[in-house]
C-alpha positions as CSV (number, residue, x, y, z in Angstrom):
1,Q,-49.0,8.0,-49.6
2,A,-49.4,9.5,-52.8
3,C,-46.3,11.6,-53.7
4,H,-48.1,14.5,-55.8
5,Q,-51.8,15.5,-55.6
6,K,-52.6,15.2,-59.4
7,A,-55.2,17.0,-60.7
8,K,-56.4,17.3,-64.5
9,I,-55.5,20.6,-66.1
10,R,-54.5,22.3,-68.9
11,P,-52.5,25.1,-68.6
12,E,-53.8,28.3,-70.9
13,M,-50.6,29.4,-72.8
14,S,-50.5,31.7,-75.8
15,T,-48.9,30.6,-79.0
16,Y,-45.6,32.6,-78.9
17,G,-42.9,29.9,-80.7
18,M,-41.5,31.4,-83.5
19,L,-38.7,30.6,-85.3
20,E,-35.5,33.5,-85.6
21,T,-33.5,33.2,-88.9
22,G,-30.2,34.4,-89.4
23,I,-27.5,34.4,-87.5
24,A,-28.6,33.8,-83.7
25,P,-28.5,37.6,-81.8
26,R,-25.7,37.6,-79.6
27,R,-27.0,38.3,-75.6
28,K,-26.9,41.7,-74.5
29,Q,-26.3,42.4,-70.7
30,T,-27.1,45.0,-68.7
31,S,-26.5,45.7,-65.0
32,M,-27.9,42.8,-62.7
33,V,-29.0,44.2,-59.5
34,T,-31.0,41.1,-56.9
35,V,-32.9,42.1,-54.3
36,A,-34.6,39.4,-52.5
37,S,-36.5,39.8,-49.6
38,I,-37.7,36.0,-48.7
39,A,-39.4,36.1,-45.4
40,A,-41.9,38.4,-47.7
41,N,-42.2,36.1,-50.3
42,V,-40.9,38.3,-52.8
43,A,-38.4,38.2,-55.5
44,L,-37.7,41.7,-57.3
45,I,-35.5,41.0,-60.6
46,G,-34.0,44.0,-62.2
47,A,-32.0,42.3,-64.7
48,V,-32.4,42.0,-68.3
49,V,-30.2,39.5,-70.1
50,C,-30.4,38.2,-73.1
51,F,-33.4,39.7,-74.9
52,V,-34.6,38.4,-77.6
53,P,-37.6,40.1,-80.1
54,F,-40.1,38.8,-81.8
55,S,-40.2,38.0,-85.5
56,E,-42.7,37.2,-88.2
57,S,-39.5,36.0,-90.8
58,N,-39.5,32.0,-90.7
59,D,-36.5,31.3,-93.1
60,V,-34.4,28.3,-93.2
61,A,-31.0,30.0,-91.0
62,A,-28.1,29.0,-92.9
63,T,-25.8,29.4,-89.5
64,I,-26.4,30.0,-85.5
65,A,-24.0,32.3,-83.5
66,P,-21.7,30.0,-81.1
67,M,-23.4,29.9,-77.8
68,T,-21.4,32.3,-74.7
69,V,-21.7,30.6,-71.9
70,R,-21.5,33.2,-69.0
71,A,-20.8,31.9,-65.4
72,R,-21.6,34.2,-63.1
73,M,-22.2,34.1,-59.3
74,P,-24.7,35.5,-57.7
75,T,-24.6,39.1,-56.3
76,H,-25.7,37.8,-52.5
77,F,-25.5,34.4,-51.0
78,S,-24.9,32.3,-47.8
79,M,-22.4,29.8,-48.2
80,A,-23.9,27.8,-45.1
81,G,-24.2,24.3,-45.8
82,M,-22.4,24.2,-48.9
83,K,-19.8,21.7,-49.3
84,T,-16.9,22.3,-52.1
85,A,-14.6,19.5,-53.1
86,P,-13.0,20.6,-56.4
87,R,-11.1,18.9,-58.7
88,D,-7.6,18.9,-59.5
89,A,-8.2,19.3,-63.6
90,R,-10.5,21.9,-63.9
91,V,-13.1,22.0,-66.5
92,S,-13.2,25.1,-68.9
93,V,-16.3,26.4,-69.8
94,K,-16.7,26.3,-73.7
95,A,-19.7,26.5,-75.9
96,S,-20.0,23.6,-78.5
97,K,-20.5,24.3,-82.3
98,P,-23.8,23.8,-83.8
99,I,-24.3,20.7,-85.3
100,V,-26.8,21.7,-88.2
101,S,-28.4,19.7,-91.3
102,T,-31.0,19.4,-93.3
103,V,-33.0,17.5,-94.9
104,A,-32.1,15.9,-98.0
105,L,-34.5,16.4,-100.8
106,D,-34.0,13.0,-103.1
107,M,-37.2,12.2,-104.3
108,P,-40.3,14.7,-105.6
109,V,-42.0,17.3,-103.4
110,A,-46.1,16.6,-103.6
111,T,-47.8,20.2,-104.4
112,S,-51.0,19.0,-101.8
113,E,-51.9,16.7,-99.8
114,D,-54.3,15.1,-102.8
115,T,-50.8,14.8,-104.9
116,M,-49.4,12.4,-102.8
117,S,-49.0,8.7,-103.2
118,W,-48.6,6.1,-100.9
119,A,-46.6,2.6,-100.7
120,S,-46.8,0.2,-98.0
121,A,-44.6,0.9,-94.8
122,A,-42.0,-2.1,-93.8
123,G,-43.5,-4.5,-91.3
124,N,-47.1,-3.5,-92.1
125,M,-48.0,-7.6,-92.4
126,V,-46.5,-8.2,-88.8
127,D,-48.8,-10.6,-87.3
128,A,-48.3,-11.1,-83.7
129,G,-51.9,-13.2,-83.4
130,M,-54.4,-11.0,-84.4
131,G,-54.2,-11.0,-88.3
132,T,-52.7,-8.0,-90.0
133,V,-53.9,-5.1,-88.0
134,H,-51.5,-2.7,-89.6
135,K,-52.0,-3.4,-92.8
136,D,-53.0,-0.1,-94.0
137,A,-50.0,1.5,-92.5
138,A,-48.2,3.2,-95.2
139,V,-45.3,6.3,-96.4
140,S,-45.7,8.5,-98.6
141,N,-43.4,8.3,-101.7
142,E,-42.8,12.4,-101.8
143,I,-41.6,14.7,-99.5
144,S,-44.5,16.6,-97.4
145,P,-45.8,19.5,-98.8
146,V,-46.0,20.5,-94.8
147,M,-42.4,20.8,-95.1
148,A,-42.6,23.6,-97.0
149,Q,-45.8,25.0,-96.0
150,K,-44.3,24.7,-92.4
151,N,-40.5,26.1,-94.1
152,I,-39.6,22.7,-92.1
153,Q,-35.6,22.9,-92.4
154,R,-35.1,19.2,-91.0
155,P,-37.4,17.3,-88.2
156,V,-35.5,16.6,-84.7
157,I,-36.6,14.1,-83.2
158,F,-36.3,13.2,-79.6
159,G,-36.9,9.9,-77.9
160,V,-38.9,9.8,-74.3
161,A,-39.0,6.6,-72.6
162,A,-40.8,6.1,-69.4
163,D,-43.8,3.4,-67.9
164,S,-47.0,4.0,-67.4
165,G,-48.0,6.3,-65.0
166,C,-44.6,8.4,-64.7
167,G,-45.3,11.3,-65.1
168,K,-44.7,12.0,-69.4
169,S,-47.9,13.8,-69.9
170,T,-47.0,16.2,-67.3
171,F,-43.9,16.8,-68.6
172,L,-44.9,17.3,-72.2
173,R,-47.1,20.1,-71.1
174,R,-43.7,21.7,-69.8
175,V,-42.3,20.9,-72.9
176,N,-44.6,22.8,-74.5
177,A,-44.5,25.7,-72.1
178,I,-40.8,26.2,-73.0
179,F,-41.1,26.2,-76.7
180,G,-43.8,28.2,-76.7
181,T,-46.3,26.6,-78.4
182,T,-49.6,24.8,-77.9
183,T,-50.7,21.3,-79.6
184,S,-54.1,20.1,-80.8
185,Q,-56.5,17.6,-78.0
186,A,-56.5,15.3,-81.2
187,H,-54.9,11.3,-80.6
188,T,-51.9,12.7,-82.2
189,P,-51.2,16.2,-80.8
190,T,-50.1,18.4,-83.3
191,G,-49.3,22.2,-83.1
192,D,-47.1,24.8,-85.5
193,L,-43.7,23.5,-83.6
194,I,-44.4,20.2,-82.0
195,T,-45.7,17.0,-83.0
196,T,-46.1,14.1,-80.2
197,I,-46.5,10.2,-80.7
198,C,-47.4,7.9,-78.8
199,L,-45.5,4.9,-79.1
200,D,-48.4,2.8,-77.6
201,D,-50.4,3.0,-81.4
202,Y,-47.5,0.5,-82.3
203,H,-49.2,-2.3,-80.4
204,T,-49.8,-5.3,-82.5
205,L,-52.2,-6.7,-80.2
206,D,-55.4,-4.6,-78.7
207,R,-56.4,-5.6,-75.0
208,G,-58.1,-8.2,-75.8
209,G,-55.6,-10.0,-77.9
210,R,-53.1,-9.5,-74.6
211,K,-55.7,-10.9,-72.2
212,D,-55.7,-14.0,-74.3
213,T,-52.3,-14.4,-74.8
214,G,-51.3,-13.1,-72.0
215,I,-48.5,-10.9,-73.7
216,S,-48.1,-7.7,-72.0
217,A,-47.8,-4.7,-73.3
218,L,-44.1,-4.0,-72.5
219,D,-43.4,-7.6,-74.3
220,V,-41.3,-6.8,-78.0
221,K,-43.6,-9.4,-79.3
222,A,-46.9,-6.9,-78.6
223,N,-45.0,-4.4,-80.4
224,N,-44.6,-3.7,-84.3
225,F,-40.8,-2.0,-84.3
226,Q,-40.1,-2.7,-87.9
227,L,-43.4,-0.5,-88.9
228,M,-42.0,2.0,-85.7
229,A,-38.5,2.6,-87.2
230,D,-39.9,2.7,-91.1
231,Q,-42.6,5.5,-90.7
232,L,-39.9,7.7,-88.2
233,K,-37.4,6.6,-91.0
234,A,-40.0,8.5,-93.1
235,L,-41.0,11.4,-90.7
236,K,-37.0,12.4,-90.7
237,Q,-37.0,12.0,-93.9
238,G,-39.5,14.8,-94.6
239,R,-42.1,12.5,-95.7
240,A,-46.1,11.7,-94.3
241,I,-47.3,8.5,-93.0
242,K,-50.6,7.0,-92.3
243,K,-50.5,5.4,-88.4
244,P,-52.0,3.2,-86.9
245,I,-53.7,4.3,-83.7
246,Y,-54.1,2.3,-80.5
247,N,-57.2,3.1,-78.8
248,H,-56.9,3.3,-74.7
249,D,-60.8,4.0,-74.1
250,T,-61.6,0.8,-76.4
251,G,-58.5,-0.9,-75.8
252,E,-59.0,-1.8,-79.7
253,I,-56.7,-1.0,-83.1
254,D,-58.3,2.1,-84.7
255,P,-58.0,3.1,-88.8
256,V,-54.6,4.7,-89.6
257,E,-54.5,8.5,-89.5
258,T,-52.3,10.9,-91.8
259,I,-48.7,12.9,-89.5
260,H,-46.9,14.8,-91.5
261,P,-43.7,16.1,-90.3
262,N,-42.9,19.0,-88.4
263,H,-40.1,21.0,-86.6
264,I,-40.3,18.7,-83.5
265,I,-41.7,15.1,-83.1
266,I,-41.4,13.9,-79.4
267,V,-42.0,10.2,-79.9
268,E,-42.6,9.4,-76.3
269,G,-43.6,5.5,-74.8
270,L,-42.3,2.4,-73.7
271,H,-39.9,1.3,-76.1
272,P,-38.4,4.4,-77.8
273,M,-34.8,3.7,-77.0
274,L,-35.3,-0.6,-77.5
275,D,-34.8,-1.0,-81.0
276,K,-31.7,0.0,-83.3
277,D,-33.6,1.1,-86.1
278,V,-35.9,2.9,-84.2
279,I,-32.7,4.6,-82.5
280,E,-31.4,5.7,-85.6
281,S,-33.8,8.1,-86.1
282,L,-33.6,10.0,-82.9
283,D,-31.6,12.8,-82.3
284,F,-31.6,13.2,-78.5
285,T,-33.2,10.6,-76.1
286,F,-34.6,11.3,-72.0
287,Y,-35.4,8.6,-69.7
288,I,-38.2,9.0,-67.2
289,D,-36.9,6.7,-64.0
290,V,-39.5,6.6,-61.4
291,S,-38.8,4.3,-58.8
292,D,-40.7,1.6,-57.6
293,P,-42.1,2.8,-54.4
294,V,-42.6,6.2,-55.8
295,K,-44.5,4.9,-59.4
296,K,-46.6,2.7,-56.7
297,A,-47.9,5.9,-54.9
298,W,-48.6,7.7,-58.0
299,K,-50.4,5.0,-60.1
300,I,-52.8,4.6,-57.3
301,Q,-53.1,8.3,-57.0
302,R,-54.1,8.2,-60.6
303,D,-55.9,5.9,-61.2
304,V,-58.0,4.9,-58.2
305,A,-58.9,9.2,-58.4
306,E,-59.6,9.7,-62.4
307,R,-60.2,5.9,-63.5
308,G,-62.4,4.1,-60.4
309,H,-59.7,1.7,-60.2
310,K,-59.4,-0.1,-56.5
311,E,-56.2,-0.2,-55.1
312,E,-55.2,-3.6,-54.6
313,D,-56.1,-4.3,-58.9
314,I,-53.4,-1.3,-59.2
315,I,-50.8,-2.9,-56.9
316,A,-51.3,-6.6,-58.3
317,S,-50.9,-4.8,-61.8
318,I,-47.8,-3.4,-61.2
319,E,-46.0,-6.5,-59.7
320,Q,-47.0,-8.3,-62.6
321,R,-45.6,-6.1,-65.7
322,K,-42.6,-5.9,-63.2
323,P,-40.8,-8.6,-65.0
324,D,-41.3,-7.3,-68.3
325,F,-40.3,-3.7,-67.1
326,N,-36.9,-5.3,-65.8
327,K,-36.7,-6.7,-69.4
328,F,-38.4,-4.7,-72.0
329,V,-38.0,-1.3,-70.7
330,E,-35.4,-0.2,-68.0
331,P,-32.1,-1.3,-70.3
332,Q,-33.2,1.8,-72.2
333,K,-31.3,3.7,-69.8
334,A,-28.2,2.6,-71.2
335,N,-29.3,4.2,-74.5
336,A,-30.7,7.7,-72.9
337,D,-28.6,11.2,-73.2
338,V,-30.8,12.4,-70.0
339,I,-32.4,10.4,-67.0
340,I,-34.5,12.2,-64.9
341,S,-34.6,10.2,-61.9
342,I,-37.4,10.1,-59.3
343,E,-37.1,8.6,-55.9
344,P,-38.0,8.8,-52.4
345,T,-36.5,11.9,-50.5
346,K,-32.8,10.9,-48.5
347,L,-34.0,14.2,-46.2
348,D,-34.3,13.2,-42.3
349,V,-38.6,12.3,-42.4
350,A,-40.4,10.3,-40.2
351,P,-40.8,6.8,-41.3
352,G,-42.9,6.3,-43.6
353,E,-42.9,9.3,-45.1
354,E,-40.0,8.7,-47.8
355,C,-42.2,8.8,-50.8
356,K,-44.0,11.7,-50.0
357,Y,-41.5,13.9,-50.0
358,L,-39.1,13.4,-53.6
359,N,-35.4,13.3,-54.3
360,T,-35.1,14.4,-58.2
361,R,-31.7,13.8,-60.3
362,L,-30.8,15.1,-63.5
363,I,-28.4,12.9,-64.9
364,Q,-26.5,14.4,-67.8
365,K,-24.7,12.0,-69.9
366,E,-22.0,13.4,-72.1
367,N,-22.7,13.2,-75.8
368,Q,-21.7,13.9,-79.3
369,H,-24.3,16.5,-79.5
370,G,-23.1,19.6,-77.9
371,V,-25.3,19.9,-75.7
372,R,-23.9,20.9,-72.5
373,P,-25.1,19.8,-68.8
374,V,-26.7,22.0,-66.3
375,Y,-24.5,22.6,-63.0
376,M,-24.1,24.7,-59.9
377,F,-22.4,28.1,-59.4
378,E,-19.3,29.1,-61.8
379,E,-17.6,25.8,-62.1
380,E,-18.3,22.8,-63.8
381,G,-16.9,19.5,-62.0
382,V,-16.8,21.1,-58.6
383,N,-18.6,19.0,-56.1
384,V,-21.6,20.9,-54.2
385,D,-24.0,19.9,-51.4
386,W,-25.7,23.2,-50.5
387,D,-28.5,23.8,-48.2
388,P,-30.2,26.8,-49.8
389,C,-32.5,27.1,-46.5
390,A,-29.7,27.8,-44.2
391,G,-27.8,30.9,-43.4
392,P,-28.6,34.7,-44.2
393,G,-31.4,35.5,-46.9
394,A,-32.0,32.2,-47.1
395,M,-35.0,30.4,-48.6
396,A,-38.2,29.7,-46.1
397,C,-38.4,26.3,-46.6
398,P,-40.9,24.3,-45.2
399,Y,-40.4,20.7,-43.2
400,P,-38.5,18.7,-44.2
401,G,-36.6,21.5,-46.3
402,T,-34.3,21.3,-49.6
403,R,-31.1,20.5,-50.6
404,V,-29.3,20.7,-53.8
405,R,-26.4,18.5,-54.9
406,Y,-24.1,18.7,-58.3
407,Y,-21.4,15.7,-58.6
408,D,-20.0,13.9,-61.3
409,E,-20.2,9.6,-61.8
410,T,-20.6,7.1,-64.3
411,H,-23.9,5.7,-66.0
412,D,-23.6,2.9,-68.7
413,D,-19.6,3.6,-69.1
414,R,-20.4,7.4,-70.0
415,H,-19.6,10.3,-68.0
416,A,-22.5,12.3,-66.3
417,H,-23.0,15.5,-64.3
418,V,-25.5,15.3,-62.2
419,L,-27.6,17.8,-60.3
420,E,-29.8,16.4,-58.0
421,V,-32.8,18.7,-55.9
422,D,-34.4,16.8,-52.7
423,G,-36.9,17.9,-50.9
424,V,-40.2,20.9,-51.3
425,F,-40.0,24.4,-52.0
426,G,-42.1,26.7,-49.7
427,E,-43.2,29.4,-52.5
428,T,-42.2,28.6,-56.5
429,E,-41.3,32.4,-56.7
430,E,-38.4,31.7,-54.3
431,L,-36.8,29.7,-56.9
432,F,-35.1,32.9,-58.2
433,F,-32.8,32.2,-55.3
434,I,-31.5,28.7,-57.1
435,E,-32.1,30.2,-60.5
436,E,-29.8,32.5,-60.0
437,R,-26.9,29.8,-58.7
438,L,-27.6,27.5,-61.6
439,S,-25.3,27.8,-64.7
440,N,-25.6,26.4,-68.3
441,T,-29.1,26.4,-68.2
442,N,-29.9,27.9,-71.8
443,T,-32.6,30.5,-70.4
444,K,-33.3,33.2,-72.9
445,Y,-33.2,35.5,-70.1
446,F,-32.6,35.6,-66.4
447,G,-35.9,34.2,-64.5
448,E,-37.2,32.4,-67.7
449,L,-37.1,29.2,-65.7
450,T,-38.8,30.7,-62.3
451,K,-41.5,31.9,-64.6
452,Q,-41.8,28.8,-66.3
453,M,-42.4,27.2,-63.0
454,L,-44.7,29.5,-61.9
455,K,-46.7,29.4,-65.4
456,N,-47.5,25.4,-64.7
457,K,-47.6,26.5,-60.5
458,K,-50.7,23.6,-60.4
459,A,-48.6,21.0,-62.6
460,P,-48.0,18.0,-60.4
461,G,-44.0,18.4,-59.5
462,S,-44.3,22.3,-59.0
463,G,-43.4,22.3,-55.2
464,D,-40.0,19.9,-55.6
465,G,-37.5,19.0,-57.5
466,S,-39.2,16.9,-60.4
467,G,-41.5,19.7,-62.0
468,L,-37.6,21.9,-61.9
469,V,-35.6,19.1,-63.2
470,Q,-38.7,18.5,-66.0
471,A,-38.2,22.0,-66.7
472,L,-34.3,22.4,-67.1
473,V,-34.7,19.0,-69.4
474,A,-37.2,21.1,-71.6
475,L,-34.2,24.1,-72.0
476,K,-32.1,21.5,-73.0
477,M,-34.6,19.9,-75.5
478,R,-35.2,23.8,-76.5
479,E,-31.3,24.5,-76.7
480,S,-30.6,21.1,-78.7
481,Y,-33.0,21.6,-81.0
482,E,-31.3,25.3,-81.8
483,R,-28.3,23.4,-82.0
484,F,-29.2,20.8,-84.8
485,T,-31.2,23.2,-87.0
486,G,-29.6,26.6,-86.4
487,R,-32.3,28.3,-86.0
488,T,-33.4,30.4,-82.5
489,I,-36.8,30.1,-80.9
490,Q,-38.1,33.3,-79.8
491,V,-39.9,33.8,-76.6
492,P,-41.5,36.6,-75.1
493,K,-39.9,38.4,-72.0
494,W,-42.4,38.1,-68.8
495,G,-42.6,41.3,-66.8
496,L,-39.7,41.6,-64.8
497,F,-41.3,41.8,-62.0
498,L,-43.5,39.3,-60.2
499,D,-46.1,41.5,-59.8
500,E,-46.6,41.7,-63.4
501,Y,-45.9,38.5,-64.2
């Protein structure tokens, strides 16, 4: 059964992402009164937390104010269904200092695109059996004029790894929404803040070549990592690149396109964290880990409904790709700072319904970037097993209910903090009930997380933990960008009450 009713959507989003300069404004907190009527599915929030005004300025910020972490307990909640196991050593709640850096302008700066000169990129002569398909790939000799035009302090590069059909597109739409920006419909989507590069563009074999050689797109032999690493390094240095294009419609390798640096560059695809030289250019890394049963259901839903493929052909393709996936894609989990894990539910459901309902885990490994984990209630490090549907004034949850857990575990020799959301939500508006129990989400004001979910209400995953966790990860991406650059993304505060949304 399909795990999501996947629909083609392009949420209409106003472009509101702005860069605030100077020292980030301190949060002003007024009184908070939360009145919830779950039976009526209405949440009225009377809170003003962290009001941040618009700014037209876009100067480079020299410093950023240390973030103040306010651990808050809900003004009213039921303890029913919650089990706590406090650790002997409490973890103090402290914010880490930002890691601010800039591009070293140790080369000439082009005044316009016409004045730029180009050099062949490393790896442009790689031949995987179809000739030198990337011979025109290049990097600029000068700093791109876009660096000055957009006042880019230094590009921040995020890596997002996942297999095909694992929800990367939906996740990236949520990222754009959190950053308050939109991107073009071009092959390489680009906007005022974000450029997204699909690493399929570095395939060395087209569809016909892979069929003739029997080499899958997941195999390292079908991808040009030398070129990938050289061009990401150039973008990180503020230089432009002439990047190859893999045409998903025709399956062919098209002529190169010019890509300039941007405030944020997201590289997504099969292998962003496999090659050590590519990893060196990544600031923060994410892996979307979808279990085989869920992946199969999603891919069938997408490819049968949207692409007209036969179900038996899809299943055969998944099984054929599995050895290469296990060898070349899955090992990247060890290099990821954050893992979004999506599995069948662990709740009590009828036989055969396990994949219909999802259990999503946000696995947050300890990192060197000062980006701290989302956790439950006031105390980081306290294990929580909470039923938000139990007790007076609880959420109205449809079958099979909802379960929220928080605990610590070890992943690839790194300590990790895990937030787990199992089951489905009743009404998206009721996510206020969960949001007020989460700490360290990096929202700009209380209610932003729920309202982001409302804004993308029709997107796949909005009715369960997969969409909620994706939104939380997007907030962490925003936090890390602010920490790396010392700048603040400004967002508007929508109406405080749901009827104003």
